[in-house]
Structures are given as C-alpha cells and as structure tokens.
C-alpha positions as CSV (number, residue, x, y, z in Angstrom):
1,X,67.5,-33.8,33.7
2,X,63.9,-34.9,33.5
3,X,61.0,-36.4,35.4
4,X,59.7,-38.8,32.7
5,X,61.2,-41.2,30.2
6,X,61.9,-39.8,26.7
7,X,58.7,-39.9,24.6
8,X,59.0,-42.3,21.7
9,X,55.7,-41.5,20.0
10,X,53.5,-38.4,19.3
11,X,54.5,-34.8,18.5
12,X,57.2,-34.6,21.2
13,X,58.9,-37.8,20.1
14,X,62.6,-37.9,20.6
15,X,64.1,-39.3,17.3
16,X,66.2,-42.5,17.7
17,X,69.9,-41.8,17.8
18,X,69.5,-38.2,19.1
19,X,70.3,-39.2,22.7
20,X,73.4,-41.2,23.3
21,X,72.8,-42.3,26.9
22,X,70.0,-42.1,29.4
23,X,70.6,-42.7,33.2
24,X,67.5,-43.6,35.1
25,X,67.3,-42.6,38.8
26,X,64.9,-44.0,41.4
27,X,64.5,-40.7,43.1
28,X,66.0,-37.2,42.9
29,X,66.0,-37.0,46.7
30,X,68.7,-39.7,47.0
31,X,71.7,-37.3,47.2
32,X,74.3,-40.1,47.4
33,X,73.1,-41.8,44.3
34,X,72.6,-38.5,42.3
35,X,76.1,-37.2,43.2
36,X,77.6,-40.6,42.2
37,X,75.9,-40.2,38.8
38,X,77.2,-36.6,38.5
39,X,80.7,-37.8,39.4
40,X,80.6,-40.5,36.7
41,X,79.2,-38.1,34.0
42,X,81.9,-35.4,34.8
43,X,84.6,-38.1,34.5
44,X,83.4,-39.4,31.1
45,X,82.1,-36.3,29.4
46,X,83.0,-32.7,28.8
47,X,79.8,-30.9,29.9
48,X,79.1,-28.2,27.3
49,X,75.6,-27.3,28.6
50,X,72.7,-28.5,30.7
51,X,68.9,-28.1,30.8
52,X,66.4,-29.0,33.4
53,X,62.7,-28.1,33.9
54,X,61.4,-30.3,36.7
55,X,61.7,-28.7,40.1
56,X,63.3,-31.7,41.8
57,X,66.1,-31.7,39.2
58,X,66.9,-27.9,39.4
59,X,69.4,-28.0,42.3
60,X,71.3,-30.9,40.7
61,X,71.4,-29.0,37.4
62,X,72.9,-26.1,39.3
63,X,75.5,-28.4,40.9
64,X,76.4,-29.9,37.6
65,X,76.8,-26.5,36.0
66,X,79.1,-25.4,38.9
67,X,81.2,-28.5,38.4
68,X,81.5,-27.9,34.7
69,X,82.4,-24.3,35.1
70,X,79.2,-23.1,33.3
71,X,77.4,-19.8,34.3
72,X,74.6,-20.6,36.7
73,X,73.2,-20.1,40.2
74,X,74.6,-21.4,43.4
75,X,72.9,-24.8,44.2
76,X,72.0,-23.7,47.7
77,X,70.4,-20.5,46.3
78,X,68.3,-22.7,43.9
79,X,67.2,-24.9,46.8
80,X,66.1,-21.7,48.7
81,X,64.2,-20.5,45.6
82,X,62.2,-23.7,45.6
83,X,61.1,-23.3,49.3
84,X,57.9,-21.3,49.1
85,X,58.0,-20.5,52.8
86,X,61.5,-19.2,52.6
87,X,60.8,-17.1,49.5
88,X,57.8,-15.4,51.2
89,X,60.0,-14.5,54.2
90,X,62.7,-13.1,51.9
91,X,60.2,-11.0,50.0
92,X,58.7,-9.7,53.2
93,X,62.2,-8.7,54.4
94,X,62.7,-6.9,51.1
95,X,59.4,-5.0,51.3
96,X,58.1,-6.8,48.2
97,X,55.0,-8.6,49.7
98,X,52.2,-7.8,52.0
99,X,51.0,-11.4,52.3
100,X,51.0,-13.2,55.7
101,X,52.2,-16.8,55.9
102,X,53.0,-19.5,58.4
103,X,53.8,-23.2,58.4
104,X,51.0,-25.7,58.6
105,X,52.6,-27.1,61.8
106,X,52.2,-23.7,63.5
107,X,48.7,-23.1,62.1
108,X,47.4,-26.4,63.3
109,X,48.4,-25.5,66.9
110,X,46.1,-22.4,66.9
111,X,42.3,-22.3,67.3
112,X,42.1,-18.8,65.9
113,X,42.2,-17.6,62.3
114,X,45.0,-15.1,61.8
115,X,44.3,-14.1,58.2
116,X,42.1,-11.2,57.0
117,X,40.3,-13.6,54.6
118,X,41.0,-16.9,52.9
119,X,44.4,-18.5,52.8
120,X,46.0,-21.1,50.5
121,X,47.5,-24.3,51.9
122,X,50.3,-25.6,49.7
123,X,53.4,-27.6,49.8
124,X,56.6,-25.7,50.6
125,X,58.1,-27.6,47.6
126,X,55.3,-27.8,45.1
127,X,54.7,-28.6,41.5
128,X,51.7,-29.0,39.2
129,X,49.2,-27.6,41.8
130,X,49.4,-30.8,43.7
131,X,47.9,-30.7,47.2
132,X,46.9,-27.0,47.2
133,X,43.7,-26.0,49.0
134,X,41.9,-22.7,49.8
135,X,40.7,-22.5,53.4
136,X,39.1,-19.8,55.5
137,X,38.8,-21.3,59.0
138,X,40.7,-23.6,61.4
139,X,38.1,-26.3,60.8
140,X,38.6,-26.1,57.0
141,X,42.3,-26.1,57.5
142,X,42.2,-29.3,59.5
143,X,40.0,-30.9,56.9
144,X,42.4,-29.9,54.1
145,X,45.3,-31.2,56.1
146,X,43.5,-34.5,56.4
147,X,43.2,-34.7,52.6
148,X,47.0,-34.6,52.3
149,X,47.0,-38.2,53.5
150,X,45.1,-39.4,50.5
151,X,45.3,-37.0,47.6
152,X,49.0,-37.2,46.8
153,X,50.4,-37.1,43.3
154,X,50.3,-40.4,41.4
155,X,53.8,-39.9,39.9
156,X,56.4,-41.4,42.2
157,X,59.0,-38.8,41.4
158,X,56.5,-35.9,41.9
159,X,55.2,-37.5,45.1
160,X,58.8,-37.8,46.3
161,X,59.5,-34.2,45.7
162,X,56.3,-32.8,47.2
163,X,56.0,-35.1,50.2
164,X,59.5,-36.3,50.7
165,X,58.7,-39.9,49.7
166,X,55.6,-40.4,51.9
167,X,53.0,-42.5,50.2
168,X,49.3,-41.6,50.1
169,X,47.7,-42.8,53.3
170,X,50.8,-42.2,55.4
171,X,51.3,-39.5,57.9
172,X,51.8,-36.0,56.3
173,X,54.9,-34.0,57.3
174,X,53.2,-30.8,58.2
175,X,56.4,-28.9,58.2
176,X,56.5,-29.4,54.4
177,X,53.4,-27.2,54.0
178,X,52.9,-23.5,54.1
179,X,49.7,-21.5,54.8
180,X,49.7,-18.2,52.9
181,X,47.2,-15.4,52.7
182,X,45.3,-15.6,49.4
183,X,46.2,-12.7,47.0
184,X,43.4,-11.1,45.1
185,X,43.4,-10.3,41.4
186,X,44.2,-12.0,38.1
187,X,46.8,-14.8,38.0
188,X,49.2,-14.5,35.1
189,X,52.8,-15.4,34.3
190,X,55.9,-13.4,33.5
191,X,58.4,-15.3,31.1
192,X,62.0,-14.2,31.2
193,X,65.5,-15.1,30.1
194,X,68.3,-14.2,32.5
195,X,72.0,-14.0,31.5
196,X,74.8,-12.4,33.6
197,X,72.2,-11.0,36.0
198,X,70.4,-9.1,33.2
199,X,66.7,-10.0,33.0
200,X,65.1,-9.9,29.6
201,X,61.3,-10.3,29.9
202,X,59.9,-12.2,26.9
203,X,56.2,-11.5,27.6
204,X,53.2,-12.2,29.8
205,X,51.1,-15.3,29.7
206,X,47.4,-15.2,30.4
207,X,45.3,-18.0,31.8
208,X,41.9,-19.6,31.1
209,X,40.6,-21.3,34.2
210,X,37.8,-23.6,35.0
211,X,34.6,-21.6,35.9
212,X,33.6,-24.1,38.7
213,X,37.1,-24.0,40.3
214,X,39.1,-21.0,39.2
215,X,42.4,-22.4,40.4
216,X,42.2,-25.3,37.8
217,X,44.1,-24.0,34.8
218,X,42.8,-25.1,31.4
219,X,44.7,-23.0,28.9
220,X,47.4,-20.3,28.5
221,X,47.6,-17.6,25.9
222,X,50.7,-15.9,24.8
223,X,51.4,-13.0,24.4
224,X,49.0,-11.4,26.8
225,X,48.6,-7.7,26.7
226,X,47.8,-6.3,30.1
227,X,47.2,-2.6,30.9
228,X,49.6,-2.9,33.8
229,X,52.3,-4.7,31.8
230,X,55.1,-2.2,32.6
231,X,54.4,-2.4,36.4
232,X,54.2,-6.2,36.2
233,X,57.6,-6.4,34.4
234,X,59.2,-4.0,36.9
235,X,57.9,-6.1,39.8
236,X,59.3,-9.3,38.2
237,X,62.8,-7.7,37.8
238,X,62.6,-6.7,41.5
239,X,61.9,-10.3,42.5
240,X,64.9,-11.5,40.5
241,X,67.2,-9.0,42.2
242,X,65.8,-9.7,45.7
243,X,66.1,-13.5,45.3
244,X,69.5,-13.4,43.6
245,X,68.6,-15.3,40.4
246,X,71.3,-14.5,37.8
247,X,71.2,-17.1,35.0
248,X,68.6,-19.2,33.2
249,X,64.9,-19.1,32.1
250,X,62.3,-18.1,34.7
251,X,58.5,-18.5,34.9
252,X,57.0,-16.2,37.5
253,X,53.4,-16.5,38.6
254,X,52.0,-13.2,39.9
255,X,48.6,-12.0,41.1
256,X,47.6,-8.6,39.6
257,X,44.7,-6.6,40.9
258,X,43.1,-3.8,38.9
259,X,45.0,-1.5,41.2
260,X,47.4,-2.0,44.1
261,X,50.6,-3.9,44.5
262,X,51.5,-6.9,42.3
263,X,52.1,-10.1,44.4
264,X,54.5,-12.9,43.6
265,X,52.8,-16.3,43.9
266,X,55.6,-18.6,42.7
267,X,59.1,-18.0,41.5
268,X,59.9,-20.9,39.2
269,X,63.6,-21.0,38.2
270,X,62.8,-22.8,35.0
271,X,61.1,-22.2,31.7
272,X,57.3,-22.5,31.5
273,X,56.2,-26.1,31.0
274,X,53.9,-28.3,28.9
275,X,54.0,-26.9,25.4
276,X,55.2,-23.4,26.2
277,X,58.4,-23.7,24.1
278,X,56.6,-24.6,20.8
279,X,53.9,-22.0,21.6
280,X,56.5,-19.3,22.0
281,X,58.1,-20.5,18.7
282,X,54.8,-20.1,16.9
283,X,54.3,-16.6,18.2
284,X,57.9,-15.4,17.4
285,X,58.4,-17.3,14.2
286,X,61.8,-18.6,15.4
287,X,62.7,-21.7,17.4
288,X,62.5,-20.6,21.1
289,X,64.5,-23.7,22.0
290,X,67.6,-22.1,20.4
291,X,67.6,-19.4,23.1
292,X,67.2,-21.9,25.8
293,X,70.1,-23.9,24.4
294,X,72.3,-20.8,24.3
295,X,71.5,-20.2,28.0
296,X,72.1,-23.8,28.8
297,X,75.5,-23.6,27.2
298,X,76.3,-20.3,29.0
299,X,75.9,-18.1,26.0
300,X,73.8,-14.9,25.8
301,X,70.5,-15.7,24.1
302,X,69.7,-13.8,20.9
303,X,66.7,-11.9,22.3
304,X,66.7,-9.7,19.2
305,X,65.3,-12.7,17.3
306,X,62.1,-12.5,19.4
307,X,60.3,-10.0,17.2
308,X,56.5,-9.7,17.4
309,X,54.8,-11.3,14.4
310,X,51.2,-10.4,15.3
311,X,50.3,-14.0,16.0
312,X,49.2,-15.4,19.3
313,X,48.9,-19.0,20.5
314,X,47.2,-21.0,23.2
315,X,48.3,-24.2,25.0
316,X,45.2,-25.9,26.3
317,X,44.5,-28.9,28.5
318,X,41.4,-31.0,28.7
319,X,39.5,-32.5,31.6
320,X,37.1,-35.3,31.0
321,X,33.4,-34.7,32.1
322,X,32.9,-34.8,35.9
323,X,32.9,-38.2,37.4
324,X,34.7,-40.0,34.5
325,X,36.6,-42.9,36.0
326,X,38.0,-44.5,33.0
327,X,39.8,-43.2,29.9
328,X,39.4,-45.1,26.6
329,X,40.4,-42.6,24.0
330,X,40.6,-38.9,23.0
331,X,39.7,-37.6,19.6
332,X,41.3,-34.3,18.6
333,X,39.8,-31.8,16.0
334,X,41.9,-31.3,12.8
335,X,43.0,-27.8,13.7
336,X,44.7,-29.0,16.9
337,X,48.5,-28.6,16.8
338,X,50.8,-31.0,18.8
339,X,47.9,-33.1,20.2
340,X,49.1,-35.3,23.0
341,X,47.6,-37.6,25.7
342,X,48.7,-36.6,29.2
343,X,47.3,-39.8,30.7
344,X,47.4,-43.3,29.3
345,X,44.1,-45.1,28.7
346,X,42.9,-46.7,32.0
347,X,41.5,-45.7,35.4
348,X,40.9,-42.1,36.3
349,X,40.4,-40.4,39.7
350,X,36.9,-39.0,38.8
351,X,38.1,-35.7,40.2
352,X,38.5,-32.4,38.3
353,X,41.8,-31.2,39.7
354,X,44.8,-29.7,37.8
355,X,46.5,-33.1,37.6
356,X,43.4,-34.8,36.3
357,X,43.7,-33.4,32.8
358,X,43.9,-36.1,30.2
359,X,45.1,-34.4,27.0
360,X,46.5,-31.2,25.5
361,X,46.9,-29.4,22.2
362,X,48.1,-26.0,20.8
363,X,46.3,-23.5,18.6
364,X,47.5,-20.3,16.8
365,X,45.6,-17.4,15.3
366,X,46.2,-13.9,14.0
367,X,44.4,-12.1,16.9
368,X,43.4,-12.7,20.5
369,X,39.6,-12.6,19.5
370,X,40.1,-15.2,16.8
371,X,42.2,-17.4,19.1
372,X,39.5,-17.2,21.8
373,X,36.8,-18.2,19.3
374,X,38.8,-21.1,17.8
375,X,40.0,-22.4,21.1
376,X,36.5,-22.8,22.6
377,X,35.2,-24.4,19.4
378,X,38.1,-26.8,19.2
379,X,37.6,-27.8,22.9
380,X,33.9,-28.5,22.3
381,X,34.7,-30.7,19.3
382,X,37.3,-32.8,21.2
383,X,35.9,-36.2,22.2
384,X,36.7,-38.2,25.3
385,X,35.6,-41.8,25.1
386,X,33.8,-41.0,21.8
387,X,31.7,-38.2,23.2
388,X,32.3,-34.5,22.3
389,X,33.2,-32.4,25.4
390,X,30.6,-29.9,24.3
391,X,29.3,-27.7,27.1
392,X,29.9,-30.1,30.0
393,X,30.7,-28.3,33.3
394,X,34.4,-29.2,32.9
395,X,34.5,-27.3,29.6
396,X,33.1,-24.0,31.0
397,X,36.1,-21.6,31.2
398,X,36.8,-18.0,32.3
399,X,39.0,-16.2,29.8
400,X,41.8,-13.8,30.8
401,X,40.3,-10.5,32.0
402,X,42.1,-8.4,29.4
403,X,42.3,-10.8,26.5
404,X,40.5,-8.7,24.0
405,X,37.5,-6.4,23.9
406,X,35.7,-8.8,21.5
407,X,36.3,-11.9,23.6
408,X,33.4,-12.8,26.0
409,X,34.5,-13.0,29.7
410,X,33.4,-16.7,29.8
411,X,34.1,-19.5,27.5
412,X,30.4,-20.4,27.2
413,X,28.7,-17.2,26.4
414,X,28.3,-15.2,29.6
415,X,26.7,-17.3,32.4
416,X,26.7,-15.8,35.9
417,X,30.0,-16.2,37.7
418,X,29.9,-19.2,40.0
419,X,30.5,-18.8,43.7
420,X,34.1,-19.6,44.7
421,X,34.3,-23.3,45.6
422,X,34.9,-24.3,49.2
423,X,38.1,-26.0,48.4
424,X,40.5,-24.7,45.7
425,X,44.0,-25.4,44.6
426,X,46.7,-22.8,43.9
427,X,48.2,-22.7,40.5
428,X,51.8,-23.7,40.3
C-alpha cells in the first residue's frame, strides 16, 4: 500500500514484471471503496504478507493482515496511534509525558496563553511536517491557524489524510489540529523492529537541520551514538508497551535534553522513510529489506544479521536557494549514491519548508567525522538550475549535537547560532 505510483526510472525503479497488479485508489479516506478493494484482493489471492509505509494506508494494512490471519496490530489500535492528540493523552495517563496539549478548537476560544513557553501547532493526523507551526501567544496561534487555509500539502493523497479532503483556501477543520507544549532538547529517532510484542531496537538516527529554521530536516545520519542511548532505548520500549504496539517496524521521534526526561514527539508505526532502508543496508552490510519482508510475512526478523560494520551513512535532502520559484534541473556530485529528484521540473513554492526539498542522495563513510566532511562538501557541489548550492542560506546546517568530537557544530564552519524563527514546523 503506497501513496505514489511505482517509480519507473531512477535508483528506486521497480523493474518491469516484478509487480503483477496495481490497484489505483482516489483516496484512502473512502472506506467503502477501500474495503471493496480488500474484499476483491482477499477473494483472488492468498495474502502471504503485506507492507505499508504511508500513514493513511497503515490502518488498512492492519485490516488486511487481520483478514489474512497474519500477525499484526488491531486496526482500531493503529488508528489511535496515528492520532497525535490521543497518543499524548495516553502517555499522560501512563505517566510517560510532562507536555501539556489541547485541541486547536479549544485553544482558539481562549484569550490567555496556557503554556509555560512556546507550543507546536500540528495536525492530529500529520505526515511530512505539513502544516506545523511554533507559536507563543494567542495572536501567533490565530495567525498560524489562518495559514492552514493556504499552506496545505500539494499531494492530493497527503492533503486528504492531513485535512480530511479540504482543499487549500477552504475552511480548516480546527478539531483536526492539536496544540502541544514544545519539548526542549535534541530531536532524534529510534528505529525498531517488533515481533510478538518483543521490541528490538536497531539504532538511533541523528538529524541535520536547517540553521535558519531548525525544524526543517536536511539530513539523517545512522547510526548515531548518543551518551544517553540506553535511557532513550528504555523510553522507546516503554512507549511501545503503553501504546500497545506488538508487530511491525517503528520509527519513533523523541526529544532528548542533556538531562531530564526523554519526550516522545511522534510514534510512527512504520519504518523510517525516504532512503532509510538502503541507508541501513549500507551500514549493516546486509539487505535491511529482508528483515522488513520477514516482518511483513509474519516471521521473526533475523536481527542477528544486523552486525556493526564500522560504517555510517547519511540520507540528505536539498532545498533550492531561498526564493527559487522554478526548478529546471539538479546536478549531483559523483560520490552521491541513489540520487533522486523529489520534485519534477516546474514551478516551486519559493518557500523553504520541509516539503519544499527538491532532491536527495545518500553518502557512506568509515567514520562520523569523515561522513560529516563529505556530506557538507557534496551538498555544496550539488547544482540547482546549473548553479552550485555552495554556502547559500538554505545550505547552512546544524549537525547532530553528539555526532563526533571532530565534527563542527555547524555545517558552515561555526557561525553564531541564529535566533529561533518566529514560525517553525515540527518534524514528522
């Protein structure tokens, strides 16, 4: 189950003849149509396994697994996991969070600010950091709520999932948004494989973020050695138990301060996206997709195959320079692995948000310091519309805090840290 058509070109091309049948759907929110498709597939096929990685498809994946008698999670439980407001309430009841939260509908009724500092406005059902804003007053909240009318995702299937089918310019459904106290610390991810309720944590993923807007993710690095790794892993296992997730890959986003409690930001009941799977394969020296296939078929994954090789890898995304409103071409450096356009040549928004990235590639190296050096150099040499990205503001990155002693804190030497922007998105 997927969001996009099968790619026919590039490094992620699906070879002809590999897929016997594709079934296009106008929207994953049309329960009658989706269930009719599931009925038809179950009548014509013996379902040996399933895989899904787009949030809107995950409840249907769970339903198909239940029909086929495959190990999985209850479809209602998956839907609850995808509701960020409900997840925060359950964590609070379990004593696993100290963050306050409320619905946008309730927050807009109040003239007071009921948070100790800034808060993040985000969709209750979100993906790709779409429509996420950091606000710190009722006036800023109302301004951000107004932007929801116009800044919706371009993809129809993503827009349907986040906004329930409302088109940009229409009236936002404020009950589909949650306002949550902003957690402080470093944002990173915990990657796990779960079988029979047993959680096997594969590793941590660190993030490079845009210096001008620290919620715009520009690269991930795996594995990421953090001094609090044991505590982070223990917290991740506690979240799995409290939320009742028992089977499949997970990608948890957590905020980790230098000391104090770890906070869950997002529980994603799916594998990490973009090029995470080939990145993990490069690091472990074994096809990571084999383990995902085993899980998809109900078998225990061979986690013993995931032996450290000493390699590390980065999956990086590229923004055009600020104000770019048209994409003609992207030129990748020769060391780039799996280079891929994320947007077709044509008009661009001119913004510098998470969903405005235009291309991606992967790099691997023998140490975090070497990876850091090579990543920044490769990004500078990449061209957009024939011009190297160089040191334009959208190529100034902040590296993961604990990447390596030899890696500078910033991707462009060590300029002063910029002030936090007035409006930020939350990574998802």
